[in-house]
C-alpha positions as CSV (number, residue, x, y, z in Angstrom):
1,M,-0.6,0.3,18.8
2,S,-2.6,-2.6,20.1
3,S,-3.2,-5.5,17.7
4,G,-6.8,-6.4,18.3
5,P,-9.0,-8.0,15.7
6,P,-8.8,-6.4,12.3
7,S,-12.3,-5.0,12.6
8,E,-11.2,-3.0,15.7
9,Q,-8.1,-1.5,14.0
10,P,-8.3,1.9,12.2
11,L,-9.3,1.7,8.5
12,V,-5.9,3.1,7.3
13,R,-4.1,0.5,9.3
14,R,-6.2,-2.3,7.8
15,I,-5.9,-1.0,4.3
16,G,-2.2,-0.2,4.5
17,R,-1.5,-3.6,6.0
18,A,-3.3,-5.3,3.1
19,L,-1.3,-3.3,0.6
20,I,2.0,-4.3,2.3
21,D,0.9,-7.9,2.5
22,S,-0.1,-7.9,-1.2
23,A,3.3,-6.4,-2.2
24,T,5.0,-9.1,-0.1
25,A,3.0,-11.8,-2.0
26,L,4.1,-10.3,-5.3
27,T,7.8,-10.4,-4.6
28,G,9.8,-12.7,-6.7
29,D,10.1,-11.1,-10.2
30,E,11.1,-7.6,-9.2
31,Q,12.8,-6.9,-12.5
32,F,9.6,-7.5,-14.4
33,L,7.7,-5.2,-12.1
34,L,10.4,-2.6,-12.2
35,A,10.3,-2.6,-16.0
36,R,6.5,-2.2,-16.0
37,L,6.6,0.6,-13.5
38,R,9.3,2.5,-15.5
39,L,7.2,2.2,-18.6
40,M,4.2,3.5,-16.7
41,I,6.1,6.4,-15.3
42,S,7.5,7.4,-18.7
43,T,4.2,7.1,-20.6
44,P,1.4,9.6,-20.0
45,A,-1.4,7.3,-21.1
46,L,-0.1,4.5,-18.9
47,R,0.1,6.9,-15.9
48,A,-3.5,7.9,-16.5
49,K,-4.5,4.2,-16.7
50,H,-2.6,3.5,-13.5
51,L,-4.5,6.3,-11.7
52,D,-7.8,5.0,-13.2
53,N,-6.9,1.5,-11.8
54,H,-6.3,3.1,-8.4
55,Y,-9.8,4.5,-8.5
56,A,-11.2,1.1,-9.3
57,L,-9.1,-0.4,-6.5
58,Q,-10.4,2.3,-4.1
59,Q,-14.0,1.2,-5.0
60,A,-13.1,-2.5,-4.5
61,I,-11.6,-1.7,-1.1
62,V,-14.7,0.3,-0.1
63,A,-16.9,-2.6,-1.3
64,A,-14.9,-5.1,0.7
65,L,-15.3,-2.9,3.8
66,E,-19.0,-2.5,3.1
67,A,-20.0,-4.8,6.0
68,D,-18.4,-2.1,8.3
69,A,-19.8,0.8,6.3
70,V,-23.4,0.8,7.4
71,K,-23.8,4.6,7.4
72,D,-22.9,7.1,4.7
73,D,-20.3,8.6,7.0
74,K,-18.6,5.3,7.3
75,A,-18.5,4.8,3.5
76,F,-17.0,8.3,3.1
77,Q,-14.4,7.5,5.8
78,A,-13.6,4.2,3.9
79,Q,-13.2,6.1,0.6
80,A,-10.9,8.7,2.2
81,A,-8.8,6.1,4.0
82,A,-8.5,4.0,0.8
83,S,-7.6,7.0,-1.3
84,A,-4.9,8.2,1.2
85,C,-3.4,4.7,1.4
86,L,-3.4,4.4,-2.4
87,A,-1.7,7.8,-2.8
88,A,1.0,6.5,-0.4
89,L,1.2,3.3,-2.5
90,H,1.6,5.3,-5.7
91,T,4.4,7.4,-4.2
92,A,6.1,4.2,-3.0
93,L,5.9,2.5,-6.4
94,V,7.4,5.5,-8.2
95,R,10.2,5.9,-5.7
96,W,10.9,2.2,-5.7
97,A,11.2,2.2,-9.5
98,E,13.4,5.4,-9.5
99,D,15.6,3.7,-6.8
100,D,16.0,0.5,-9.0
101,G,14.2,-1.6,-6.4
102,R,17.1,-1.4,-3.9
103,T,14.6,-1.3,-1.0
104,P,12.2,-4.2,-0.8
105,L,8.8,-2.9,-2.2
106,P,6.8,-3.8,0.9
107,D,9.3,-1.8,3.0
108,M,9.0,1.1,0.7
109,I,5.2,1.0,1.0
110,A,5.5,0.8,4.8
111,K,7.8,3.8,4.7
112,A,5.4,5.9,2.6
113,L,2.5,4.9,4.8
114,A,4.5,6.0,7.9
115,A,5.3,9.3,6.3
116,V,1.6,10.0,5.8
117,F,0.0,8.4,8.9
118,G,2.9,8.3,11.4
119,E,5.2,5.6,12.7
120,D,2.8,4.7,15.5
121,M,0.6,2.8,13.1
122,A,3.2,0.0,13.2
123,W,3.7,-0.5,9.5
124,S,6.7,-2.8,9.7
125,R,6.5,-6.2,8.3
126,P,7.1,-9.2,10.6
127,K,10.4,-11.0,9.9
128,S,10.0,-14.1,7.8
129,P,11.6,-17.3,9.1
130,G,14.3,-17.1,6.4
131,G,14.8,-13.4,6.8
132,T,14.1,-10.7,4.2
133,K,16.4,-8.6,2.1
134,G,16.5,-5.1,3.3
135,N,15.1,-3.4,6.3
136,D,12.1,-4.9,8.2
137,S,11.1,-1.6,9.7
138,A,9.1,1.3,8.3
139,S,11.7,3.9,9.5
């Protein structure tokens, strides 16, 4: 896939990349995040709140893309793309918690996105100068 300016990339690629980058920025206290996710998974009210938060996040993503969403069709496409990416994110978070965080979270998100949208979307994270733990590819 070509790597043109972000505005020329498919919505799912832009949204998915932002989710991976956000997870990369959050790394550091994986044990705390794992504990929170396990609590969310095991508590129905927290699972419901988590899904409600995903709805709010979908709305925020669509609002952030509003400059691109001039027509109603574009807004609908942004909603669908954000929802699909967030569903992949949710699946990755649950699997990551069930797997005790053995795979780096950004890699797990990339893997979930690749399962939904295909490997050709180039979900892998670039290698950091100091290297990363785990696999740097989405496969």
